[in-house]
N, C-alpha and C positions, 0 to 999 in steps of 0.2 A: 782445127786439129790438122797438123801437117801429115804428109804422106807417110813419113817414117813412123810417127806416133800411131797412125791408123793401122799400118801394117803390123806393128808390135802388138796392138790390141787384138787384132784378128788372130795372130799366132798364139797369144796368151789364152784367148777364148777357145781356140782349137785344142790346145793342150789341156785345158780344164775339162772340156767335154770328153776327150779321150781318157783322161784319168778317171773321171766319174764313171764312164762306161766300163773301163777295165776293173773298177772297184766293185761293180755289181757282183753279187755272189753267183757262183756257178755250181751246178749240181754234181760236177765230176768228183768222184771219191767213193768211199765206202760208207754204207748206211745200214743202221740196225732197223730191221722191219719189226714194227710193234703190232701185235694182233689187235684187230678191231673187236674181237670177241671177248678176250680176257685181259687185254692190256699188257701182256707179257711179251718179251722179245721172241721172235720166231726164227730169224735168220739174218745173215749179212748179205748184202748185194753191192756189187761194184758197178756204179753208174758212170758212163762216160759220154761225152759229146762226140758224135760222129758226123759224117757228111751232111752239110746243110744245116748244122746246128741241132740235128735230131739227137734224142737220147736213146741209149742202149744200156741194158743191164744184165749182169751175169751173177747168179747165186754163187757165193764163195764159201759159206759156212752155215750149218744148222746150229741153232742155239737151243734146241729142244732135245738134243741127244740122239737125233736120227742117225742111222747107219750112213757113213759117208759114201758108201758104194751103192746106196739105194738108187734104183732105176725108176724112171717115169713110166710105169706100166699102164697108166690111164691116159697118157698123152696119145695123140694121133699123129700120123704122118712121120716125118723124119725125126721127130722128138721121141717117138715111142721106143722104149727100151734104152734111152740115153741115161747116163748118170745125171741125177738132178744137180749135184754140185758141179759147177762149171758150165751149166746150161744157161743159154740166153733165155731170159724170161720177160724181158722188156725190150721193145723195139718200135721204131717208127714214130716216136713221140716228137712232134714238130713244135718249134717255137711259135707261140701265139703272137700274131701281129699286134704291136703296140703295147705288149706287156712282157718285159724282159724276165719276169719271174714265173712265167706260165708256159706250159707245153701241152699240146692237145693232139687228138686224132691218132693216137698210137695204140699199141696192143700190149697186154700183159697176160702172162700165163700163170695159172694156179696149178703147180705141179701135183698137189694133192688130189685134185679132181680131174686134171687134164684139160680143164676149160680155159678158153682164151676169151678175154674181155677187152672192150674198148678201154682206153686209159687217158686220163689227163692228170697233170702234175703241177702243183704250185709250190714254189720255194719261198720260205719265209725271208723277209728282208735281211735278217742277220745271217742267212745261209746255214742255220743250224738244223732246220727241219724241212722235210718235204711232206706235203699233203698229197697222197696218191689215191685217186678215185678210179676204181674199176667198175665197168658198167656194161649192161646189155642194151644195145640200141641207143638209148639216150642217157646222158650223165645222171639224170634224176633217178634212174632205176639202177642203183648200184650201191657199193660199199666204199668206205673211205678208211685208209690206214694212214698212220703217221710214221714216217721214217725219220730216225735221228742220226745225224752225222756222227761217225765214229772218229774219235781222236781230235 
């Protein structure tokens, strides 16, 4: 194989790898949170990738008819007394090494209880669902919700 053919092959492989990597689903967007207790929609959350590939999420709507001006009276610290809609409830969830569809070591807030849990997220290969696990201490001690992409 000549130098020109080898160079063309390297460029073609590089483009193929770049295209495959960019085609991987991203969790950025709006998601419908489905209750793990009754299977009904709870709320909408807007998830976005921020610095270092970490995930962050803000509640944008209640799907249960909650008062849109409802405050987080059970939250502590700076979140206490904040409006729940527009509140950041997901933060610091980092990309898992070696798995482009998984994020770990973050935090998620349950505004109904004011409790903050550890969080890990796995995106489905088709990018249509997120499996979100909130836990205390270790992931085995927690609950899992399914979030479905809106639109």
